[in-house]
Every structure is written in C-alpha cells, then in structure tokens.
C-alpha positions as CSV (number, residue, x, y, z in Angstrom):
1,X,210.3,157.7,-87.5
2,X,212.7,155.2,-89.0
3,X,211.9,153.7,-92.5
4,X,211.2,150.4,-90.8
5,X,208.6,151.9,-88.5
6,X,207.0,153.7,-91.4
7,X,206.8,150.4,-93.3
8,X,205.3,148.7,-90.3
9,X,202.3,151.0,-90.4
10,X,201.7,150.5,-94.2
11,X,199.6,147.3,-94.1
12,X,197.2,148.5,-91.3
13,X,196.7,151.8,-93.1
14,X,196.0,149.9,-96.4
15,X,193.5,147.7,-94.6
16,X,191.7,150.7,-93.0
17,X,191.4,152.4,-96.4
18,X,190.0,149.2,-97.9
19,X,187.4,148.9,-95.1
20,X,186.5,152.5,-95.7
21,X,185.6,151.3,-99.3
22,X,188.6,152.9,-101.0
23,X,189.4,150.8,-104.1
24,X,192.1,148.3,-103.3
25,X,194.4,149.3,-106.1
26,X,194.2,153.0,-105.2
27,X,194.7,152.3,-101.5
28,X,197.9,150.4,-102.2
29,X,199.0,153.0,-104.7
30,X,198.4,155.9,-102.4
31,X,200.1,154.3,-99.4
32,X,203.1,153.2,-101.6
33,X,203.7,156.7,-103.1
34,X,203.1,158.6,-99.8
35,X,205.3,156.1,-97.9
36,X,208.1,156.4,-100.4
37,X,207.9,160.2,-100.1
38,X,208.1,160.0,-96.3
39,X,211.2,157.9,-96.5
40,X,213.1,159.8,-99.2
41,X,211.9,163.2,-98.1
42,X,211.7,164.4,-101.7
43,X,208.9,163.9,-104.1
44,X,210.9,164.3,-107.4
45,X,212.7,160.9,-107.2
46,X,209.4,159.3,-106.2
47,X,207.6,160.7,-109.2
48,X,210.4,159.7,-111.5
49,X,210.5,156.2,-110.1
50,X,206.7,156.0,-110.4
51,X,207.0,156.7,-114.2
52,X,209.5,153.9,-114.6
53,X,207.5,151.6,-112.3
54,X,204.4,151.9,-114.5
55,X,206.3,150.9,-117.6
56,X,208.3,148.1,-116.0
57,X,205.2,146.6,-114.4
58,X,203.0,146.4,-117.4
59,X,205.9,145.5,-119.8
60,X,206.1,142.1,-118.0
61,X,205.5,139.4,-120.7
62,X,204.1,137.1,-118.0
63,X,201.2,139.5,-117.3
64,X,199.9,139.1,-120.8
65,X,198.5,135.8,-119.7
66,X,195.9,137.5,-117.6
67,X,193.7,139.1,-120.3
68,X,194.0,136.0,-122.5
69,X,192.8,133.6,-119.8
70,X,190.0,136.0,-118.9
71,X,188.9,136.2,-122.6
72,X,189.0,132.4,-122.7
73,X,186.6,132.3,-119.8
74,X,184.3,134.7,-121.6
75,X,184.3,132.7,-124.8
76,X,183.7,129.4,-122.8
77,X,180.6,131.0,-121.2
78,X,179.3,132.2,-124.5
79,X,179.9,128.8,-126.1
80,X,177.6,127.1,-123.5
81,X,180.4,124.8,-122.4
82,X,179.3,125.0,-118.7
83,X,175.9,123.5,-119.6
84,X,177.4,120.8,-121.7
85,X,179.7,119.8,-118.8
86,X,176.8,119.8,-116.4
87,X,174.5,117.8,-118.7
88,X,177.2,115.2,-119.3
89,X,178.0,114.8,-115.6
90,X,174.3,114.6,-114.6
91,X,173.7,112.0,-117.3
92,X,176.3,109.7,-115.6
93,X,175.7,110.3,-111.9
94,X,172.4,112.2,-111.7
95,X,170.4,109.0,-110.8
96,X,172.4,108.4,-107.7
97,X,171.8,109.9,-104.2
98,X,173.1,113.4,-104.4
99,X,174.0,112.8,-108.1
100,X,172.8,116.1,-109.5
101,X,174.8,118.0,-106.9
102,X,177.9,115.8,-107.6
103,X,177.4,116.7,-111.3
104,X,177.5,120.4,-110.4
105,X,180.9,119.8,-108.7
106,X,182.2,117.8,-111.7
107,X,181.0,120.5,-114.1
108,X,182.6,123.2,-111.9
109,X,185.9,121.4,-112.0
110,X,185.7,121.0,-115.8
111,X,184.7,124.6,-116.3
112,X,187.5,125.8,-114.0
113,X,190.0,124.1,-116.3
114,X,189.1,126.7,-119.0
115,X,188.1,129.6,-116.9
116,X,190.6,130.4,-114.1
117,X,188.3,132.5,-111.9
118,X,186.4,131.4,-108.8
119,X,183.7,134.1,-108.9
120,X,183.1,133.6,-112.6
121,X,182.9,129.8,-112.2
122,X,180.4,130.1,-109.3
123,X,178.2,132.6,-111.2
124,X,178.2,130.6,-114.4
125,X,177.6,127.2,-112.8
126,X,174.9,128.8,-110.6
127,X,172.9,129.8,-113.7
128,X,173.2,126.2,-115.0
129,X,173.0,124.0,-111.9
130,X,170.7,125.8,-109.5
131,X,167.5,125.4,-111.7
132,X,168.2,121.7,-112.0
133,X,168.9,121.2,-108.4
134,X,165.6,122.9,-107.5
135,X,163.8,120.8,-110.1
136,X,164.9,117.6,-108.5
137,X,164.0,118.6,-105.0
138,X,167.4,119.5,-103.5
139,X,167.2,121.7,-100.4
140,X,168.2,125.3,-100.7
141,X,171.1,124.7,-98.2
142,X,172.6,121.9,-100.2
143,X,172.0,123.4,-103.6
144,X,173.6,126.8,-102.8
145,X,176.3,125.3,-100.7
146,X,177.3,123.0,-103.5
147,X,177.5,125.6,-106.2
148,X,179.4,128.1,-103.9
149,X,182.0,125.5,-103.0
150,X,182.3,124.3,-106.6
151,X,183.1,127.8,-107.6
152,X,186.4,127.7,-105.7
153,X,187.6,125.0,-108.1
154,X,187.7,127.6,-110.8
155,X,190.8,129.2,-109.4
156,X,192.7,126.1,-108.2
157,X,192.4,123.8,-111.2
158,X,194.8,125.3,-113.8
159,X,194.9,127.5,-115.6
160,X,194.6,130.1,-112.8
161,X,195.0,133.8,-113.0
162,X,196.0,134.0,-109.3
163,X,198.8,131.5,-109.7
164,X,200.2,133.5,-112.6
165,X,200.3,136.6,-110.3
166,X,201.8,134.6,-107.5
167,X,204.5,133.3,-109.9
168,X,205.3,136.8,-111.0
169,X,205.6,138.1,-107.4
170,X,207.8,135.2,-106.2
171,X,209.7,134.5,-109.4
172,X,208.3,131.0,-109.7
173,X,207.8,128.9,-112.8
174,X,204.2,129.3,-113.9
175,X,204.1,125.8,-115.5
176,X,205.3,124.1,-112.3
177,X,202.7,126.0,-110.3
178,X,200.0,124.9,-112.6
179,X,201.1,121.3,-112.3
180,X,201.4,121.6,-108.6
181,X,197.8,122.7,-108.4
182,X,196.5,119.8,-110.4
183,X,196.4,117.1,-107.6
184,X,195.1,119.4,-104.9
185,X,192.4,120.5,-107.3
186,X,191.3,117.0,-108.0
187,X,191.4,116.2,-104.3
188,X,189.1,119.2,-103.7
189,X,186.5,117.9,-106.2
190,X,186.7,114.4,-104.7
191,X,186.3,115.8,-101.2
192,X,183.3,117.8,-102.2
193,X,181.6,114.7,-103.8
194,X,182.2,112.7,-100.6
195,X,180.6,115.5,-98.6
196,X,177.5,115.4,-100.8
197,X,177.3,111.6,-100.5
198,X,177.4,111.9,-96.7
199,X,175.0,114.8,-96.6
200,X,172.2,113.1,-98.5
201,X,172.6,110.0,-96.4
202,X,172.5,111.9,-93.1
203,X,169.6,114.1,-94.4
204,X,167.7,112.0,-96.9
205,X,165.2,114.7,-97.7
206,X,168.0,117.1,-98.8
207,X,168.2,115.8,-102.4
208,X,166.0,114.0,-104.9
209,X,166.8,111.5,-107.6
210,X,166.9,112.0,-111.3
211,X,165.7,109.4,-113.7
212,X,168.4,107.0,-115.0
213,X,169.7,107.9,-118.4
214,X,170.4,105.1,-121.0
215,X,174.1,104.5,-121.8
216,X,173.6,105.7,-125.4
217,X,172.5,109.0,-124.1
218,X,175.2,109.2,-121.6
219,X,177.9,108.7,-124.2
220,X,176.2,111.2,-126.5
221,X,176.2,113.8,-123.7
222,X,179.8,113.0,-122.9
223,X,180.7,113.5,-126.5
224,X,179.3,117.0,-126.3
225,X,182.2,117.9,-123.9
226,X,184.9,117.4,-126.4
227,X,185.6,121.1,-126.8
228,X,186.5,121.4,-123.1
229,X,188.8,118.4,-123.3
230,X,190.4,119.8,-126.5
231,X,191.0,123.3,-125.0
232,X,192.4,121.8,-121.8
233,X,194.7,119.5,-123.7
234,X,195.9,122.3,-126.0
235,X,196.6,124.7,-123.1
236,X,197.9,122.4,-120.3
237,X,199.2,119.6,-122.5
238,X,200.9,122.1,-124.8
239,X,202.7,123.8,-121.9
240,X,204.0,120.5,-120.4
241,X,204.9,119.1,-123.8
242,X,207.1,122.1,-124.4
243,X,205.1,123.1,-127.4
244,X,203.9,126.4,-125.9
245,X,205.0,128.9,-123.3
246,X,202.2,129.7,-120.8
247,X,201.6,132.9,-122.7
248,X,201.4,131.2,-126.1
249,X,199.1,128.5,-124.5
250,X,196.8,131.2,-123.2
251,X,196.6,132.7,-126.7
252,X,195.8,129.3,-128.2
253,X,193.2,128.6,-125.6
254,X,191.5,132.0,-126.1
255,X,191.5,131.5,-129.9
256,X,190.2,127.9,-129.5
257,X,187.3,128.8,-127.2
258,X,186.5,131.7,-129.4
259,X,186.2,129.4,-132.5
260,X,184.2,126.9,-130.5
261,X,181.8,129.6,-129.3
262,X,181.4,130.8,-132.8
263,X,180.8,127.3,-134.1
264,X,178.1,126.8,-131.5
265,X,176.6,130.2,-132.5
266,X,177.3,131.7,-129.1
267,X,179.1,134.7,-130.7
268,X,177.8,137.4,-132.9
269,X,179.3,140.8,-133.4
270,X,177.5,142.3,-130.3
271,X,178.5,139.4,-128.0
272,X,182.1,139.5,-129.3
273,X,182.3,143.2,-128.5
274,X,180.7,142.6,-125.1
275,X,183.1,139.8,-124.3
276,X,186.1,141.9,-125.3
277,X,184.8,144.9,-123.2
278,X,184.2,142.6,-120.2
279,X,187.7,141.2,-120.5
280,X,189.2,144.7,-120.9
281,X,187.3,145.9,-117.8
282,X,188.4,143.0,-115.7
283,X,192.0,143.3,-116.9
284,X,192.0,147.0,-116.1
285,X,190.8,146.4,-112.6
286,X,193.4,143.6,-112.1
287,X,196.2,145.7,-113.5
288,X,195.3,148.7,-111.3
289,X,195.7,146.4,-108.3
290,X,199.0,145.1,-109.7
291,X,200.3,148.6,-110.2
292,X,199.2,149.6,-106.7
293,X,200.9,146.5,-105.3
294,X,204.1,147.4,-107.3
295,X,204.2,150.9,-105.8
296,X,203.5,149.5,-102.3
297,X,206.3,146.8,-102.7
298,X,208.7,149.5,-103.8
299,X,208.0,151.5,-100.7
300,X,208.3,148.3,-98.5
301,X,211.7,147.7,-100.2
302,X,212.8,151.2,-99.2
303,X,211.7,150.6,-95.6
304,X,213.5,147.2,-95.5
305,X,210.4,145.7,-93.8
306,X,210.5,142.4,-95.6
307,X,214.2,141.9,-95.2
308,X,214.3,142.9,-91.5
309,X,211.2,140.8,-90.8
310,X,212.7,137.7,-92.5
311,X,215.9,138.1,-90.6
312,X,214.0,138.5,-87.3
313,X,212.0,135.4,-87.9
314,X,215.1,133.4,-88.8
315,X,216.9,134.6,-85.6
316,X,214.1,133.7,-83.3
317,X,214.3,129.9,-83.9
318,X,210.5,129.6,-84.2
319,X,209.0,126.2,-85.1
320,X,208.4,126.5,-88.9
321,X,205.1,124.6,-88.7
322,X,203.7,126.8,-86.0
323,X,204.5,129.9,-88.0
324,X,202.9,128.3,-91.1
325,X,199.7,127.6,-89.2
326,X,199.5,131.2,-87.9
327,X,200.0,132.5,-91.5
328,X,197.3,130.2,-92.9
329,X,194.8,131.2,-90.2
330,X,195.5,134.8,-91.0
331,X,194.9,134.2,-94.7
332,X,191.7,132.3,-94.0
333,X,190.3,135.2,-91.9
334,X,191.3,137.9,-94.3
335,X,190.0,135.8,-97.2
336,X,186.5,136.3,-95.8
337,X,186.8,140.1,-96.4
338,X,189.0,140.5,-99.4
339,X,189.3,138.8,-102.8
340,X,192.1,136.4,-103.4
341,X,194.0,138.6,-105.9
342,X,194.2,141.5,-103.5
343,X,195.2,139.3,-100.6
344,X,198.0,137.8,-102.7
345,X,199.3,141.1,-103.9
346,X,199.1,142.8,-100.6
347,X,200.7,140.2,-98.3
348,X,203.0,137.9,-100.3
349,X,205.8,140.5,-100.7
350,X,206.1,140.6,-96.9
351,X,205.1,137.1,-95.8
352,X,206.9,135.1,-98.5
353,X,210.4,136.3,-97.6
354,X,209.6,135.5,-93.9
355,X,208.4,132.0,-94.7
356,X,211.2,131.2,-97.2
357,X,213.9,131.5,-94.5
358,X,212.3,128.7,-92.4
359,X,213.3,125.1,-92.9
360,X,210.5,122.8,-94.2
361,X,212.9,120.3,-95.7
362,X,212.3,121.6,-99.2
363,X,214.4,123.3,-101.8
364,X,213.6,127.0,-102.5
365,X,211.7,126.1,-105.7
366,X,209.8,123.3,-104.0
367,X,208.8,125.5,-101.1
368,X,207.6,128.3,-103.5
369,X,205.3,125.9,-105.3
370,X,204.0,124.1,-102.2
371,X,203.5,127.4,-100.2
372,X,201.8,129.1,-103.2
373,X,199.3,126.2,-103.6
374,X,198.6,126.1,-99.8
375,X,198.0,129.8,-99.6
376,X,195.7,129.8,-102.6
377,X,193.6,127.0,-101.1
378,X,193.3,128.8,-97.8
379,X,192.4,132.1,-99.4
380,X,189.7,130.4,-101.5
381,X,188.3,128.7,-98.3
382,X,187.7,132.3,-97.1
383,X,185.4,132.8,-100.1
384,X,182.9,130.3,-98.8
385,X,183.4,130.8,-95.0
386,X,180.5,132.5,-93.3
387,X,179.6,135.1,-92.6
388,X,181.3,137.2,-95.3
389,X,182.4,134.7,-98.0
390,X,182.0,136.4,-101.4
391,X,180.9,133.2,-103.2
392,X,178.1,132.8,-100.7
393,X,176.6,136.2,-101.5
394,X,176.9,135.7,-105.3
395,X,175.1,132.3,-105.2
396,X,172.5,133.3,-102.7
397,X,171.6,136.3,-104.8
398,X,170.9,133.8,-107.6
399,X,168.6,131.8,-105.4
400,X,166.3,134.4,-103.7
401,X,164.0,131.7,-102.3
402,X,166.9,130.4,-100.1
403,X,167.7,132.3,-96.9
404,X,171.3,133.3,-96.4
405,X,171.4,131.4,-93.2
406,X,170.5,128.2,-95.1
407,X,173.4,128.8,-97.5
408,X,175.7,129.2,-94.5
409,X,174.5,125.9,-93.1
410,X,174.8,124.2,-96.4
411,X,178.4,125.3,-97.1
412,X,179.8,124.3,-93.6
413,X,180.5,120.6,-94.6
414,X,182.4,121.8,-97.6
415,X,184.5,124.1,-95.5
416,X,185.3,121.2,-93.2
417,X,186.4,119.2,-96.2
418,X,188.6,122.1,-97.3
419,X,190.2,122.2,-93.8
420,X,190.9,118.5,-93.8
421,X,192.4,118.7,-97.3
422,X,194.6,121.6,-96.3
423,X,195.8,119.8,-93.2
424,X,196.7,116.8,-95.4
425,X,198.6,118.9,-97.9
426,X,200.5,120.7,-95.2
427,X,201.6,117.5,-93.5
428,X,202.5,115.8,-96.7
429,X,204.1,118.2,-99.2
430,X,204.9,115.4,-101.7
431,X,201.2,115.2,-102.6
432,X,201.4,118.7,-104.1
433,X,204.9,118.2,-105.5
434,X,204.5,114.7,-106.9
435,X,203.5,115.7,-110.5
436,X,206.2,118.4,-110.5
437,X,208.8,115.9,-109.6
438,X,207.6,113.4,-112.2
439,X,207.5,116.0,-115.1
440,X,210.6,118.0,-114.1
C-alpha cells in the first residue's frame, strides 16, 4: 500500500477503536505509531521521533493555559460563584414568564466566562438551577433542556480550553479567537432566552412565576457578582489591553479565583488539594489526547494525506459553501458521539488544510478565526442533540424524576436556535469577525 492509502485508513481505524471503548488518546497514539512504522518500515526512527515528539508537544508554552483555566474553574465552583450569578439573574428576571429558566441561561453565560468547559458548566449550574426550577413549577422538559443548553455556553464564551487547542493546531492567535467567540457567545445566550420566552407562552403550564424582588435586593444580589466581573475583566480585559499574554492572564485568573474562593471560605486545605488533584487529572487526560493527536498528525504528515486531500479539493472546483455545509453536518453528527476536544484534535489536522484552500472571500487569518468558531459551535450542538448528547445525560442524571425522553423534547427548541444561529454566522462572517476587526 502507498503511504496515502495507509493514511486514508487511519481515521476509520481510530473511530472503530473509540467505539470499542479504547481511550481516545491511546487510540490515536497507537494508530499514529503503528502507521508511522508501516510507512517507514523501521521502528528505530519511529521510536526516536516519538521521544522528541513527547518533549516538543508538552514544551509548548501555549498549552500551559489549559491547567490554569481548569484550575480557575475549580476555584470558581468552590467559591460559590455559580450560585451568586444565578441568584442575581433570578432576582432581576425571575418574576417574568420563564424568568427562572432565563436566569439559568444568564448564570451559565457568566460562569462560562470563568470556567471554559461545557460539561463542567452544565454540571455546576445543574446543581444550582435545577432545584429552583423544580421549586417554581417548571416542567422537567424545560428545566433539564435549559440547563443542558446553557452548559454549551461554557466552552464558547471565552476563555475556552478548546479554542486554545484549536489555536495551537492551526497556528492562530489565541486572543483573536477569544474575541471572535464573544459575539457568537452572546448571540447564543440571547437565542436561548428567546426560546424560553416562546416556550412558556406556547405551553403556559411549563413554567411558574417567582415573586417579584424589590430593587434594593436586586442591586444587592447584583453586587454579589463582582468577583466574576473582576476576574473576567482581569483575564479578558488584560489580554486585549496588552497587559497580559493569554498564559499570564490564565495565571492571574486562577490566582484571583483562588483568593476569592478563600475569602468566601470555600477553600480549606482538603478542598485545595482536591481542586489541584482534579485539575491534574483533567490536564493529564487532555494532554494524553494531545500527545495521541500529535503522534497521529506526524503519521498523517508522512502519508501526505492532508496535503494531497487539500490539493484534490482545490482542483475539483467545488462550491466552497457546499463543502462547508457537508463538513459542518459531519461535525454535528460526530459531536453526538465524541467530546469536542477529541473531535477537534482528530479531525482539524485533515479538514482545516482542505478548507483553507477554498475561497470564502476572507484572508487566511480571518478564515481561521471564523472557521474555528463555527466548528466549535457545531460540535457543541452535538452535545445537546438527541439521542446521544453528552450534556443531556449529565443533566438528566441530576434530575432522576425527569424521563430522558422529556429531556430530549425540552432541548429540541434550543437545538433549533443553535441551527438558526449557525446559519446566520455562516452566511455573515463579519458578525464573528467584527470585534476582531475593531480591536486589531
């Protein structure tokens, strides 16, 4: 077999191993090493290259952002910032139709600004919001659908671990990607709030009303959210003001949330150790997947699969928009079965070179930012798309009185909102790129 044919079989083999429950990182690592051996015919250069690959991969300064953002999310949870965000949002809109559910979306967006993980945001906000939603008579479908959808905001609103990984893979500017995600993230939250407003009017029994809170109490609750605003301004504002690099901003954010959690007595010695261990465990899992992807990408480079595929796509004269739609549908389907990080690491090294040769009327840098945000949105839609969306299972496990079929029914309107938003962002790239153009 030619190197190209060997490379062509790599992705199907990896997917088969994953569906056989082989850990994703090990699946990519094994296929990468074995494929490189098949192409070179000698294991000695492969083993030598693997030694260098391990060092070069983890010596990347950009990857140090990952454990820092994960630690920041751990400290934010211990500091009770999720409940403060929810209480403030509920105080302002809880008395309106669907207001408590809208508050859950607003709190998810706020927590996502200091967390960077979809599953962590969904799980954390589920603990805070689901009891309140049940208390005020919200149906199981609307309650679980709202919190599952709100969780996807955690990875879109910067800072985002997945955007950091995408930036490393495609050599994009992390700060520009963060800013590019800002407007789509806000549009996502607004779209979800509109869905809730329509839902409770079409099905009046789906949600109850919370008593109106006096303005004095509203402002008091809003004042409780100052730590979130402070951390967000330090991290994101510091990056765009040129005060911090993304790595330095992540360190400042982790230290800031740690101090806040300690001030609110959310941290003692045991909890600090547990937070550090949880961060180390998550980082190790992510870095194993990153190492596996690096080995697989080295093998694919030897096979010339990305280069040959990109040249073939360019020579065929395909309509770029049709190709983009096919790629996005593929990502949405695979997002139902795989987590977003694995999808990005597995597919971007092949798909990105193919897409970058097509003409969308954008510069290479603009295309990289726009395409990365679109892909991230579509992969996250897969997390709430029945029947296998991962967020749905997490939230449903936290609401045992709600049947899974109800959760499926409740999340469908949010999926429709995501599809509409994706279509708008695809048709109008300036929406994503506007803030990048303004600041850069």
